N, CA and C atoms of all chains as a GROMACS GRO file, in nm:
protein
  606
    1MET      N    1   0.066  -0.084  -0.003
    1MET     CA    2  -0.001  -0.016  -0.027
    1MET      C    3   0.105   0.120   0.012
    2SER      N    4   0.072   0.191  -0.096
    2SER     CA    5   0.121   0.323  -0.121
    2SER      C    6   0.108   0.424   0.023
    3ASN      N    7   0.193   0.506   0.037
    3ASN     CA    8   0.163   0.606   0.136
    3ASN      C    9   0.088   0.725   0.092
    4GLY      N   10   0.053   0.704  -0.023
    4GLY     CA   11  -0.066   0.818  -0.072
    4GLY      C   12  -0.199   0.774  -0.025
    5GLN      N   13  -0.317   0.868  -0.071
    5GLN     CA   14  -0.432   0.888  -0.030
    5GLN      C   15  -0.525   0.798  -0.129
    6SER      N   16  -0.465   0.709  -0.192
    6SER     CA   17  -0.565   0.630  -0.313
    6SER      C   18  -0.620   0.494  -0.286
    7CYS      N   19  -0.713   0.462  -0.296
    7CYS     CA   20  -0.788   0.363  -0.241
    7CYS      C   21  -0.711   0.249  -0.215
    8GLY      N   22  -0.755   0.213  -0.140
    8GLY     CA   23  -0.684   0.040  -0.117
    8GLY      C   24  -0.765  -0.079  -0.130
    9CYS      N   25  -0.876  -0.038  -0.230
    9CYS     CA   26  -0.982  -0.160  -0.243
    9CYS      C   27  -0.993  -0.224  -0.379
   10SER      N   28  -0.891  -0.175  -0.411
   10SER     CA   29  -0.931  -0.270  -0.586
   10SER      C   30  -0.810  -0.376  -0.587
   11GLY      N   31  -0.896  -0.512  -0.540
   11GLY     CA   32  -0.799  -0.608  -0.562
   11GLY      C   33  -0.681  -0.673  -0.431
   12GLY      N   34  -0.692  -0.782  -0.388
   12GLY     CA   35  -0.625  -0.781  -0.261
   12GLY      C   36  -0.470  -0.798  -0.357
   13PRO      N   37  -0.319  -0.831  -0.265
   13PRO     CA   38  -0.204  -0.827  -0.262
   13PRO      C   39  -0.214  -0.951  -0.276
   14ARG      N   40  -0.117  -0.992  -0.320
   14ARG     CA   41   0.001  -1.115  -0.321
   14ARG      C   42   0.080  -1.118  -0.170
   15LEU      N   43   0.047  -1.160  -0.086
   15LEU     CA   44   0.153  -1.129   0.014
   15LEU      C   45   0.228  -1.245   0.047
   16ILE      N   46   0.398  -1.181   0.041
   16ILE     CA   47   0.497  -1.305   0.110
   16ILE      C   48   0.532  -1.313   0.232
   17PHE      N   49   0.517  -1.404   0.300
   17PHE     CA   50   0.566  -1.453   0.409
   17PHE      C   51   0.721  -1.502   0.419
   18ALA      N   52   0.818  -1.405   0.509
   18ALA     CA   53   0.955  -1.488   0.497
   18ALA      C   54   0.984  -1.549   0.596
   19CYS      N   55   1.047  -1.670   0.654
   19CYS     CA   56   1.075  -1.697   0.779
   19CYS      C   57   1.158  -1.565   0.896
   20SER      N   58   1.268  -1.527   0.773
   20SER     CA   59   1.370  -1.382   0.853
   20SER      C   60   1.429  -1.434   0.960
   21GLY      N   61   1.479  -1.594   0.936
   21GLY     CA   62   1.507  -1.635   1.028
   21GLY      C   63   1.693  -1.628   1.076
   22ALA      N   64   1.715  -1.657   1.194
   22ALA     CA   65   1.877  -1.587   1.201
   22ALA      C   66   1.962  -1.682   1.127
   23ALA      N   67   1.970  -1.772   1.074
   23ALA     CA   68   2.090  -1.857   1.006
   23ALA      C   69   2.088  -1.744   0.867
   24ASP      N   70   2.132  -1.801   0.796
   24ASP     CA   71   2.185  -1.747   0.668
   24ASP      C   72   2.073  -1.766   0.565
   25VAL      N   73   2.000  -1.858   0.570
   25VAL     CA   74   1.907  -1.905   0.521
   25VAL      C   75   1.779  -1.818   0.514
   26GLY      N   76   1.798  -1.763   0.655
   26GLY     CA   77   1.661  -1.667   0.700
   26GLY      C   78   1.682  -1.589   0.635
   27GLU      N   79   1.814  -1.520   0.620
   27GLU     CA   80   1.852  -1.365   0.586
   27GLU      C   81   1.800  -1.359   0.421
   28ILE      N   82   1.863  -1.473   0.383
   28ILE     CA   83   1.843  -1.492   0.215
   28ILE      C   84   1.672  -1.509   0.169
   29ALA      N   85   1.628  -1.572   0.274
   29ALA     CA   86   1.460  -1.564   0.249
   29ALA      C   87   1.411  -1.382   0.286
   30ASP      N   88   1.448  -1.357   0.376
   30ASP     CA   89   1.420  -1.168   0.386
   30ASP      C   90   1.450  -1.118   0.297
   31ARG      N   91   1.589  -1.130   0.256
   31ARG     CA   92   1.580  -1.025   0.141
   31ARG      C   93   1.535  -1.048   0.029
   32ALA      N   94   1.536  -1.169  -0.018
   32ALA     CA   95   1.432  -1.233  -0.156
   32ALA      C   96   1.309  -1.145  -0.143
   33ALA      N   97   1.248  -1.163   0.017
   33ALA     CA   98   1.100  -1.125   0.000
   33ALA      C   99   1.044  -0.966  -0.012
   34ARG      N  100   1.185  -0.899   0.032
   34ARG     CA  101   1.196  -0.738   0.039
   34ARG      C  102   1.205  -0.702  -0.141
   35LYS      N  103   1.327  -0.814  -0.148
   35LYS     CA  104   1.347  -0.746  -0.355
   35LYS      C  105   1.230  -0.774  -0.402
   36LEU      N  106   1.115  -0.884  -0.414
   36LEU     CA  107   1.015  -0.911  -0.428
   36LEU      C  108   0.908  -0.789  -0.468
   37THR      N  109   0.917  -0.709  -0.314
   37THR     CA  110   0.830  -0.617  -0.273
   37THR      C  111   0.874  -0.513  -0.321
   38ARG      N  112   1.002  -0.490  -0.333
   38ARG     CA  113   1.032  -0.336  -0.426
   38ARG      C  114   1.012  -0.362  -0.568
   39ASP      N  115   1.061  -0.509  -0.660
   39ASP     CA  116   1.004  -0.490  -0.751
   39ASP      C  117   0.878  -0.535  -0.802
   40GLY      N  118   0.779  -0.498  -0.743
   40GLY     CA  119   0.636  -0.484  -0.761
   40GLY      C  120   0.559  -0.642  -0.742
   41THR      N  121   0.620  -0.740  -0.777
   41THR     CA  122   0.567  -0.883  -0.780
   41THR      C  123   0.483  -0.924  -0.666
   42GLY      N  124   0.491  -0.885  -0.532
   42GLY     CA  125   0.421  -0.901  -0.426
   42GLY      C  126   0.453  -0.829  -0.302
   43ARG      N  127   0.393  -0.860  -0.210
   43ARG     CA  128   0.453  -0.754  -0.086
   43ARG      C  129   0.444  -0.854   0.006
   44MET      N  130   0.592  -0.813   0.066
   44MET     CA  131   0.613  -0.863   0.186
   44MET      C  132   0.530  -0.817   0.306
   45PHE      N  133   0.466  -0.930   0.408
   45PHE     CA  134   0.407  -0.907   0.516
   45PHE      C  135   0.461  -0.970   0.632
   46CYS      N  136   0.387  -0.936   0.747
   46CYS     CA  137   0.446  -0.954   0.887
   46CYS      C  138   0.440  -1.118   0.880
   47THR      N  139   0.534  -1.200   0.882
   47THR     CA  140   0.515  -1.355   0.937
   47THR      C  141   0.506  -1.343   1.124
   48ALA      N  142   0.587  -1.224   1.185
   48ALA     CA  143   0.537  -1.273   1.348
   48ALA      C  144   0.400  -1.235   1.338
   49GLY      N  145   0.323  -1.112   1.299
   49GLY     CA  146   0.207  -1.103   1.312
   49GLY      C  147   0.087  -1.213   1.299
   50LEU      N  148   0.155  -1.359   1.240
   50LEU     CA  149   0.069  -1.463   1.220
   50LEU      C  150   0.066  -1.583   1.358
   51GLY      N  151   0.142  -1.536   1.440
   51GLY     CA  152   0.195  -1.625   1.546
   51GLY      C  153   0.152  -1.536   1.649
   52GLY      N  154   0.153  -1.366   1.615
   52GLY     CA  155   0.088  -1.331   1.711
   52GLY      C  156  -0.097  -1.323   1.701
   53ARG      N  157  -0.084  -1.360   1.610
   53ARG     CA  158  -0.252  -1.350   1.622
   53ARG      C  159  -0.341  -1.196   1.580
   54ILE      N  160  -0.262  -1.119   1.475
   54ILE     CA  161  -0.295  -0.990   1.509
   54ILE      C  162  -0.392  -0.968   1.447
   55SER      N  163  -0.520  -0.943   1.438
   55SER     CA  164  -0.615  -0.932   1.375
   55SER      C  165  -0.627  -0.868   1.245
   56GLY      N  166  -0.548  -0.763   1.253
   56GLY     CA  167  -0.526  -0.684   1.080
   56GLY      C  168  -0.473  -0.793   0.980
   57ILE      N  169  -0.365  -0.860   1.046
   57ILE     CA  170  -0.275  -0.940   0.944
   57ILE      C  171  -0.339  -1.035   0.899
   58LEU      N  172  -0.436  -1.155   1.014
   58LEU     CA  173  -0.463  -1.241   0.984
   58LEU      C  174  -0.603  -1.208   0.880
   59LYS      N  175  -0.681  -1.095   0.891
   59LYS     CA  176  -0.780  -1.078   0.816
   59LYS      C  177  -0.736  -0.994   0.666
   60THR      N  178  -0.642  -0.924   0.674
   60THR     CA  179  -0.566  -0.909   0.540
   60THR      C  180  -0.512  -1.010   0.499
   61THR      N  181  -0.488  -1.132   0.540
   61THR     CA  182  -0.410  -1.265   0.454
   61THR      C  183  -0.511  -1.323   0.391
   62GLU      N  184  -0.660  -1.315   0.522
   62GLU     CA  185  -0.794  -1.382   0.424
   62GLU      C  186  -0.812  -1.334   0.306
   63ALA      N  187  -0.819  -1.205   0.278
   63ALA     CA  188  -0.835  -1.140   0.149
   63ALA      C  189  -0.730  -1.120   0.065
   64ALA      N  190  -0.610  -1.200   0.071
   64ALA     CA  191  -0.510  -1.158  -0.011
   64ALA      C  192  -0.561  -1.248  -0.152
   65GLU      N  193  -0.508  -1.212  -0.259
   65GLU     CA  194  -0.499  -1.284  -0.375
   65GLU      C  195  -0.444  -1.382  -0.375
   66GLY      N  196  -0.324  -1.411  -0.332
   66GLY     CA  197  -0.241  -1.516  -0.309
   66GLY      C  198  -0.156  -1.515  -0.187
   67VAL      N  199  -0.113  -1.618  -0.137
   67VAL     CA  200   0.021  -1.622  -0.047
   67VAL      C  201   0.119  -1.691  -0.066
   68LEU      N  202   0.233  -1.650  -0.053
   68LEU     CA  203   0.382  -1.754  -0.077
   68LEU      C  204   0.468  -1.743   0.088
   69ALA      N  205   0.486  -1.853   0.120
   69ALA     CA  206   0.562  -1.863   0.239
   69ALA      C  207   0.712  -1.886   0.166
   70ILE      N  208   0.799  -1.854   0.196
   70ILE     CA  209   0.966  -1.845   0.192
   70ILE      C  210   0.961  -1.918   0.325
   71ASP      N  211   1.041  -2.032   0.309
   71ASP     CA  212   1.117  -2.108   0.466
   71ASP      C  213   1.268  -2.125   0.428
   72GLY      N  214   1.339  -2.084   0.522
   72GLY     CA  215   1.485  -2.124   0.504
   72GLY      C  216   1.510  -2.247   0.515
   73CYS      N  217   1.481  -2.277   0.587
   73CYS     CA  218   1.542  -2.419   0.621
   73CYS      C  219   1.408  -2.526   0.675
   74PRO      N  220   1.454  -2.672   0.661
   74PRO     CA  221   1.334  -2.744   0.698
   74PRO      C  222   1.234  -2.773   0.774
   75LEU      N  223   1.256  -2.640   0.890
   75LEU     CA  224   1.153  -2.672   0.992
   75LEU      C  225   1.031  -2.618   0.938
   76ASN      N  226   1.062  -2.522   0.868
   76ASN     CA  227   0.941  -2.464   0.774
   76ASN      C  228   0.851  -2.390   0.872
   77CYS      N  229   0.898  -2.286   0.952
   77CYS     CA  230   0.827  -2.218   1.027
   77CYS      C  231   0.695  -2.138   0.963
   78VAL      N  232   0.765  -2.101   0.875
   78VAL     CA  233   0.624  -1.964   0.810
   78VAL      C  234   0.526  -2.100   0.760
   79ARG      N  235   0.541  -2.183   0.699
   79ARG     CA  236   0.437  -2.285   0.671
   79ARG      C  237   0.373  -2.314   0.798
   80SER      N  238   0.420  -2.338   0.909
   80SER     CA  239   0.346  -2.422   1.031
   80SER      C  240   0.261  -2.284   1.092
   81SER      N  241   0.358  -2.133   1.097
   81SER     CA  242   0.268  -2.025   1.106
   81SER      C  243   0.148  -2.035   1.078
   82LEU      N  244   0.179  -2.034   0.912
   82LEU     CA  245   0.068  -1.981   0.822
   82LEU      C  246  -0.088  -2.116   0.861
   83GLU      N  247  -0.007  -2.250   0.881
   83GLU     CA  248  -0.138  -2.362   0.908
   83GLU      C  249  -0.179  -2.335   1.056
   84GLN      N  250  -0.124  -2.308   1.136
   84GLN     CA  251  -0.154  -2.301   1.286
   84GLN      C  252  -0.271  -2.189   1.312
   85ALA      N  253  -0.259  -2.084   1.230
   85ALA     CA  254  -0.355  -1.963   1.193
   85ALA      C  255  -0.462  -1.993   1.117
   86GLY      N  256  -0.438  -2.117   1.078
   86GLY     CA  257  -0.581  -2.177   0.997
   86GLY      C  258  -0.582  -2.139   0.842
   87PHE      N  259  -0.472  -2.130   0.791
   87PHE     CA  260  -0.485  -2.115   0.664
   87PHE      C  261  -0.430  -2.218   0.567
   88THR      N  262  -0.436  -2.262   0.478
   88THR     CA  263  -0.422  -2.379   0.410
   88THR      C  264  -0.384  -2.366   0.254
   89ALA      N  265  -0.449  -2.265   0.208
   89ALA     CA  266  -0.448  -2.244   0.052
   89ALA      C  267  -0.319  -2.097   0.024
   90PHE      N  268  -0.216  -2.184   0.052
   90PHE     CA  269  -0.092  -2.093   0.009
   90PHE      C  270   0.021  -2.177  -0.049
   91LYS      N  271   0.132  -2.130  -0.150
   91LYS     CA  272   0.238  -2.190  -0.198
   91LYS      C  273   0.344  -2.134  -0.125
   92HIS      N  274   0.426  -2.249  -0.125
   92HIS     CA  275   0.555  -2.265  -0.014
   92HIS      C  276   0.697  -2.316  -0.093
   93LEU      N  277   0.772  -2.220  -0.039
   93LEU     CA  278   0.896  -2.242  -0.110
   93LEU      C  279   1.005  -2.284  -0.018
   94GLN      N  280   1.088  -2.370  -0.005
   94GLN     CA  281   1.201  -2.386   0.088
   94GLN      C  282   1.328  -2.383   0.024
   95LEU      N  283   1.394  -2.331   0.078
   95LEU     CA  284   1.564  -2.269   0.045
   95LEU      C  285   1.622  -2.409  -0.032
   96ALA      N  286   1.596  -2.498   0.074
   96ALA     CA  287   1.700  -2.627   0.061
   96ALA      C  288   1.652  -2.681  -0.086
   97ASP      N  289   1.556  -2.693  -0.145
   97ASP     CA  290   1.504  -2.723  -0.244
   97ASP      C  291   1.543  -2.685  -0.393
   98LEU      N  292   1.606  -2.532  -0.365
   98LEU     CA  293   1.701  -2.488  -0.451
   98LEU      C  294   1.890  -2.481  -0.393
   99GLY      N  295   1.894  -2.618  -0.350
   99GLY     CA  296   2.030  -2.613  -0.312
   99GLY      C  297   2.093  -2.541  -0.203
  100LEU      N  298   1.998  -2.441  -0.145
  100LEU     CA  299   2.062  -2.373  -0.051
  100LEU      C  300   2.027  -2.423   0.100
  101GLU      N  301   2.153  -2.459   0.126
  101GLU     CA  302   2.140  -2.571   0.277
  101GLU      C  303   2.161  -2.450   0.419
  102LYS      N  304   2.098  -2.463   0.486
  102LYS     CA  305   2.132  -2.419   0.638
  102LYS      C  306   2.257  -2.413   0.691
  103CYS      N  307   2.338  -2.278   0.690
  103CYS     CA  308   2.436  -2.278   0.769
  103CYS      C  309   2.581  -2.318   0.705
  104LYS      N  310   2.562  -2.324   0.537
  104LYS     CA  311   2.604  -2.362   0.443
  104LYS      C  312   2.596  -2.250   0.299
  105SER      N  313   2.520  -2.166   0.313
  105SER     CA  314   2.512  -2.073   0.190
  105SER      C  315   2.517  -1.937   0.238
  106PRO      N  316   2.621  -1.910   0.194
  106PRO     CA  317   2.644  -1.743   0.224
  106PRO      C  318   2.530  -1.649   0.170
  107VAL      N  319   2.518  -1.569   0.216
  107VAL     CA  320   2.395  -1.418   0.164
  107VAL      C  321   2.497  -1.348   0.077
  108THR      N  322   2.473  -1.377  -0.090
  108THR     CA  323   2.479  -1.313  -0.171
  108THR      C  324   2.396  -1.255  -0.290
  109GLU      N  325   2.435  -1.188  -0.330
  109GLU     CA  326   2.310  -1.118  -0.411
  109GLU      C  327   2.278  -1.249  -0.540
  110GLU      N  328   2.374  -1.314  -0.569
  110GLU     CA  329   2.321  -1.430  -0.659
  110GLU      C  330   2.207  -1.534  -0.573
  111SER      N  331   2.251  -1.573  -0.469
  111SER     CA  332   2.176  -1.646  -0.420
  111SER      C  333   1.993  -1.558  -0.377
  112ILE      N  334   2.029  -1.420  -0.335
  112ILE     CA  335   1.905  -1.347  -0.320
  112ILE      C  336   1.820  -1.382  -0.465
  113ASN      N  337   1.917  -1.342  -0.526
  113ASN     CA  338   1.823  -1.357  -0.675
  113ASN      C  339   1.774  -1.492  -0.717
  114LYS      N  340   1.840  -1.544  -0.707
  114LYS     CA  341   1.825  -1.706  -0.758
  114LYS      C  342   1.645  -1.740  -0.637
  115VAL      N  343   1.668  -1.676  -0.544
  115VAL     CA  344   1.529  -1.759  -0.440
  115VAL      C  345   1.413  -1.660  -0.519
  116ALA      N  346   1.456  -1.530  -0.528
  116ALA     CA  347   1.374  -1.401  -0.556
  116ALA      C  348   1.249  -1.462  -0.718
  117ALA      N  349   1.377  -1.482  -0.804
  117ALA     CA  350   1.350  -1.581  -0.912
  117ALA      C  351   1.239  -1.656  -0.884
  118ARG      N  352   1.268  -1.758  -0.809
  118ARG     CA  353   1.174  -1.888  -0.838
  118ARG      C  354   1.030  -1.843  -0.738
  119ALA      N  355   1.051  -1.753  -0.642
  119ALA     CA  356   0.954  -1.755  -0.566
  119ALA      C  357   0.843  -1.666  -0.675
  120ALA      N  358   0.913  -1.539  -0.733
  120ALA     CA  359   0.843  -1.463  -0.868
  120ALA      C  360   0.718  -1.566  -0.947
  121GLU      N  361   0.793  -1.663  -1.008
  121GLU     CA  362   0.753  -1.761  -1.080
  121GLU      C  363   0.639  -1.830  -1.009
  122MET      N  364   0.667  -1.874  -0.872
  122MET     CA  365   0.570  -1.939  -0.787
  122MET      C  366   0.418  -1.808  -0.794
  123ILE      N  367   0.492  -1.702  -0.750
  123ILE     CA  368   0.365  -1.627  -0.720
  123ILE      C  369   0.265  -1.598  -0.836
  124ILE      N  370   0.312  -1.562  -0.983
  124ILE     CA  371   0.266  -1.544  -1.068
  124ILE      C  372   0.185  -1.656  -1.146
  125SER      N  373   0.230  -1.783  -1.078
  125SER     CA  374   0.139  -1.898  -1.152
  125SER      C  375   0.040  -1.943  -1.103
  126MET      N  376  -1.947   0.095   2.585
  126MET     CA  377  -1.982   0.139   2.483
  126MET      C  378  -1.889   0.070   2.346
  127MET      N  379  -1.943  -0.024   2.276
  127MET     CA  380  -1.878  -0.052   2.156
  127MET      C  381  -1.796   0.060   2.032
  128ARG      N  382  -1.686   0.034   2.042
  128ARG     CA  383  -1.622   0.128   1.953
  128ARG      C  384  -1.626   0.075   1.793
  129ILE      N  385  -1.666   0.115   1.733
  129ILE     CA  386  -1.656   0.048   1.567
  129ILE      C  387  -1.539   0.179   1.478
  130GLN      N  388  -1.490   0.105   1.439
  130GLN     CA  389  -1.386   0.201   1.330
  130GLN      C  390  -1.406   0.128   1.190
  131ILE      N  391  -1.449   0.229   1.115
  131ILE     CA  392  -1.425   0.210   0.951
  131ILE      C  393  -1.309   0.255   0.886
  132LEU      N  394  -1.230   0.183   0.832
  132LEU     CA  395  -1.086   0.174   0.801
  132LEU      C  396  -1.156   0.205   0.625
  133GLY      N  397  -1.090   0.359   0.580
  133GLY     CA  398  -1.079   0.324   0.430
  133GLY      C  399  -1.052   0.511   0.413
  134THR      N  400  -1.042   0.534   0.285
  134THR     CA  401  -0.991   0.662   0.260
  134THR      C  402  -1.085   0.738   0.198
  135GLY      N  403  -1.233   0.692   0.210
  135GLY     CA  404  -1.329   0.748   0.161
  135GLY      C  405  -1.392   0.682   0.034
  136CYS      N  406  -1.390   0.586  -0.004
  136CYS     CA  407  -1.419   0.512  -0.176
  136CYS      C  408  -1.544   0.504  -0.140
  137PRO      N  409  -1.627   0.472  -0.257
  137PRO     CA  410  -1.792   0.428  -0.229
  137PRO      C  411  -1.789   0.290  -0.156
  138LYS      N  412  -1.688   0.218  -0.173
  138LYS     CA  413  -1.716   0.066  -0.094
  138LYS      C  414  -1.690   0.124   0.082
  139CYS      N  415  -1.619   0.200   0.103
  139CYS     CA  416  -1.590   0.256   0.276
  139CYS      C  417  -1.686   0.294   0.268
  140LYS      N  418  -1.773   0.396   0.217
  140LYS     CA  419  -1.880   0.448   0.260
  140LYS      C  420  -2.011   0.380   0.250
  141LYS      N  421  -2.016   0.269   0.189
  141LYS     CA  422  -2.128   0.117   0.197
  141LYS      C  423  -2.079   0.022   0.338
  142LEU      N  424  -1.981   0.029   0.389
  142LEU     CA  425  -1.939  -0.028   0.473
  142LEU      C  426  -1.978   0.045   0.594
  143ALA      N  427  -1.972   0.191   0.601
  143ALA     CA  428  -2.024   0.268   0.710
  143ALA      C  429  -2.162   0.231   0.700
  144GLU      N  430  -2.217   0.244   0.598
  144GLU     CA  431  -2.402   0.247   0.586
  144GLU      C  432  -2.422   0.134   0.651
  145ASN      N  433  -2.367  -0.025   0.587
  145ASN     CA  434  -2.406  -0.129   0.660
  145ASN      C  435  -2.395  -0.133   0.809
  146THR      N  436  -2.279  -0.085   0.826
  146THR     CA  437  -2.253  -0.082   0.993
  146THR      C  438  -2.343  -0.059   1.046
  147GLU      N  439  -2.372   0.077   1.034
  147GLU     CA  440  -2.469   0.162   1.109
  147GLU      C  441  -2.588   0.083   1.101
  148THR      N  442  -2.655   0.060   0.989
  148THR     CA  443  -2.753  -0.030   1.023
  148THR      C  444  -2.798  -0.157   1.119
  149ALA      N  445  -2.644  -0.220   1.085
  149ALA     CA  446  -2.654  -0.326   1.160
  149ALA      C  447  -2.663  -0.284   1.319
  150ALA      N  448  -2.569  -0.243   1.353
  150ALA     CA  449  -2.546  -0.140   1.510
  150ALA      C  450  -2.709  -0.125   1.547
  151ARG      N  451  -2.799  -0.014   1.477
  151ARG     CA  452  -2.886   0.035   1.537
  151ARG      C  453  -3.033  -0.076   1.545
  152ALA      N  454  -2.969  -0.189   1.434
  152ALA     CA  455  -3.089  -0.279   1.432
  152ALA      C  456  -3.050  -0.368   1.584
  153LEU      N  457  -2.951  -0.381   1.598
  153LEU     CA  458  -2.891  -0.484   1.737
  153LEU      C  459  -2.941  -0.370   1.845
  154GLY      N  460  -2.952  -0.280   1.840
  154GLY     CA  461  -3.015  -0.151   1.965
  154GLY      C  462  -2.850  -0.173   2.081
  155ILE      N  463  -2.762  -0.160   2.037
  155ILE     CA  464  -2.676  -0.154   2.114
  155ILE      C  465  -2.598  -0.020   2.124
  156GLU      N  466  -2.521   0.000   2.222
  156GLU     CA  467  -2.474   0.149   2.258
  156GLU      C  468  -2.330   0.146   2.180
  157TYR      N  469  -2.296   0.222   2.064
  157TYR     CA  470  -2.187   0.230   2.024
  157TYR      C  471  -2.160   0.347   1.958
  158SER      N  472  -1.996   0.369   1.918
  158SER     CA  473  -1.998   0.494   1.858
  158SER      C  474  -1.914   0.424   1.709
  159ILE      N  475  -1.934   0.508   1.609
  159ILE     CA  476  -1.816   0.513   1.494
  159ILE      C  477  -1.731   0.590   1.482
  160VAL      N  478  -1.610   0.550   1.442
  160VAL     CA  479  -1.524   0.669   1.377
  160VAL      C  480  -1.458   0.603   1.266
  161LYS      N  481  -1.438   0.668   1.169
  161LYS     CA  482  -1.409   0.675   1.015
  161LYS      C  483  -1.258   0.696   1.020
  162VAL      N  484  -1.198   0.606   1.012
  162VAL     CA  485  -1.019   0.636   0.988
  162VAL      C  486  -0.988   0.655   0.836
  163THR      N  487  -0.939   0.754   0.815
  163THR     CA  488  -0.906   0.790   0.679
  163THR      C  489  -0.783   0.812   0.657
  164ASP      N  490  -0.695   0.796   0.742
  164ASP     CA  491  -0.576   0.817   0.696
  164ASP      C  492  -0.498   0.703   0.686
  165ILE      N  493  -0.432   0.687   0.569
  165ILE     CA  494  -0.385   0.563   0.524
  165ILE      C  495  -0.259   0.489   0.645
  166ASN      N  496  -0.183   0.573   0.676
  166ASN     CA  497  -0.096   0.570   0.799
  166ASN      C  498  -0.161   0.515   0.924
  167GLU      N  499  -0.264   0.580   0.962
  167GLU     CA  500  -0.317   0.505   1.080
  167GLU      C  501  -0.398   0.347   1.037
  168ILE      N  502  -0.480   0.359   0.896
  168ILE     CA  503  -0.487   0.200   0.880
  168ILE      C  504  -0.411   0.118   0.878
  169MET      N  505  -0.292   0.151   0.856
  169MET     CA  506  -0.175   0.043   0.849
  169MET      C  507  -0.126   0.029   0.979
  170LYS      N  508  -0.133   0.076   1.082
  170LYS     CA  509  -0.113   0.045   1.211
  170LYS      C  510  -0.190  -0.043   1.241
  171PHE      N  511  -0.311  -0.066   1.205
  171PHE     CA  512  -0.406  -0.209   1.228
  171PHE      C  513  -0.373  -0.336   1.169
  172GLY      N  514  -0.268  -0.338   1.105
  172GLY     CA  515  -0.192  -0.435   1.024
  172GLY      C  516  -0.291  -0.465   0.904
  173VAL      N  517  -0.369  -0.374   0.842
  173VAL     CA  518  -0.427  -0.378   0.764
  173VAL      C  519  -0.365  -0.360   0.610
  174MET      N  520  -0.373  -0.398   0.495
  174MET     CA  521  -0.310  -0.334   0.407
  174MET      C  522  -0.417  -0.343   0.263
  175MET      N  523  -0.556  -0.381   0.291
  175MET     CA  524  -0.637  -0.342   0.203
  175MET      C  525  -0.801  -0.268   0.242
  176THR      N  526  -0.839  -0.206   0.183
  176THR     CA  527  -0.980  -0.130   0.263
  176THR      C  528  -1.081  -0.188   0.153
  177PRO      N  529  -1.231  -0.183   0.191
  177PRO     CA  530  -1.217  -0.133   0.368
  177PRO      C  531  -1.210  -0.224   0.439
  178ALA      N  532  -1.210  -0.154   0.588
  178ALA     CA  533  -1.181  -0.282   0.686
  178ALA      C  534  -1.281  -0.222   0.784
  179LEU      N  535  -1.316  -0.326   0.867
  179LEU     CA  536  -1.395  -0.261   1.020
  179LEU      C  537  -1.327  -0.345   1.114
  180ALA      N  538  -1.308  -0.244   1.218
  180ALA     CA  539  -1.223  -0.316   1.340
  180ALA      C  540  -1.333  -0.266   1.478
  181VAL      N  541  -1.368  -0.358   1.556
  181VAL     CA  542  -1.430  -0.335   1.656
  181VAL      C  543  -1.381  -0.342   1.787
  182ASP      N  544  -1.379  -0.264   1.911
  182ASP     CA  545  -1.280  -0.246   1.973
  182ASP      C  546  -1.161  -0.275   1.978
  183GLY      N  547  -1.110  -0.196   1.855
  183GLY     CA  548  -0.948  -0.241   1.838
  183GLY      C  549  -0.915  -0.382   1.759
  184GLN      N  550  -1.096  -0.468   1.740
  184GLN     CA  551  -0.974  -0.599   1.648
  184GLN      C  552  -1.070  -0.613   1.521
  185VAL      N  553  -0.975  -0.590   1.432
  185VAL     CA  554  -1.016  -0.622   1.292
  185VAL      C  555  -1.126  -0.736   1.232
  186LYS      N  556  -1.250  -0.687   1.220
  186LYS     CA  557  -1.305  -0.829   1.143
  186LYS      C  558  -1.325  -0.838   1.049
  187VAL      N  559  -1.298  -0.767   0.943
  187VAL     CA  560  -1.304  -0.762   0.796
  187VAL      C  561  -1.254  -0.689   0.715
  188VAL      N  562  -1.146  -0.739   0.611
  188VAL     CA  563  -1.075  -0.656   0.489
  188VAL      C  564  -1.107  -0.704   0.377
  189GLY      N  565  -1.109  -0.573   0.291
  189GLY     CA  566  -1.130  -0.565   0.135
  189GLY      C  567  -1.278  -0.614   0.091
  190LYS      N  568  -1.360  -0.632   0.208
  190LYS     CA  569  -1.488  -0.653   0.154
  190LYS      C  570  -1.617  -0.599   0.209
  191VAL      N  571  -1.714  -0.594   0.167
  191VAL     CA  572  -1.835  -0.454   0.205
  191VAL      C  573  -1.919  -0.628   0.233
  192PRO      N  574  -1.956  -0.660   0.398
  192PRO     CA  575  -2.049  -0.744   0.405
  192PRO      C  576  -2.192  -0.710   0.409
  193SER      N  577  -2.269  -0.788   0.453
  193SER     CA  578  -2.433  -0.696   0.435
  193SER      C  579  -2.449  -0.676   0.609
  194PRO      N  580  -2.597  -0.624   0.628
  194PRO     CA  581  -2.579  -0.566   0.739
  194PRO      C  582  -2.630  -0.736   0.854
  195ASP      N  583  -2.682  -0.776   0.781
  195ASP     CA  584  -2.640  -0.932   0.868
  195ASP      C  585  -2.564  -0.981   0.894
  196GLU      N  586  -2.468  -0.986   0.821
  196GLU     CA  587  -2.326  -1.072   0.848
  196GLU      C  588  -2.266  -0.960   0.958
  197ILE      N  589  -2.273  -0.826   0.913
  197ILE     CA  590  -2.212  -0.761   1.031
  197ILE      C  591  -2.263  -0.770   1.165
  198LYS      N  592  -2.366  -0.785   1.156
  198LYS     CA  593  -2.452  -0.810   1.334
  198LYS      C  594  -2.391  -0.947   1.367
  199LYS      N  595  -2.352  -0.998   1.331
  199LYS     CA  596  -2.261  -1.162   1.397
  199LYS      C  597  -2.124  -1.077   1.419
  200MET      N  598  -2.081  -0.988   1.353
  200MET     CA  599  -1.948  -0.947   1.386
  200MET      C  600  -1.957  -0.867   1.515
  201LEU      N  601  -2.064  -0.796   1.511
  201LEU     CA  602  -2.088  -0.693   1.678
  201LEU      C  603  -2.137  -0.770   1.790
  202ALA      N  604  -2.210  -0.882   1.769
  202ALA     CA  605  -2.306  -0.946   1.864
  202ALA      C  606  -2.177  -1.027   1.975
   0.00000   0.00000   0.00000
């Protein structure tokens, strides 16, 4: 949503939840989600708000056109957070599936772009 | 008193939501106040990224659509 005064009721956004975890893959997931937001592909949203059961975040997620979860590692915290909040209709990207292993994946522009590219394909499809 | 907030920048859908909410609240006979929140930055503080939205006593009940008065009655009950 822009900071302007334009109406925000023209269709739901595509929301991106990243694990943003402490490990290298968490940072890659986070930065890929922010890149996708900057690029206009989707909109990063607050994963912590799911766990915190923040009503505005939950209701916005319900109204979204699509939801993508980006998990850095096989703990799949984002997927679990969405499921525990009652969401089932979302796409899920796990960085290990792209060959990015936890604690063995330096945070580079290349890895961020790799994740963002795959995430963009998933969001649009 | 129930505090009802209509979150929206003033488009027709936002106005319709306010109208339906008034109808629902009057039908329930509850004591209430309705405030329209039109500042986008204030709206975003609710964690809401789409409008219109309806909040009751600080809790967001619906985002991005205009429920009927009957549906809103259930949210206010």
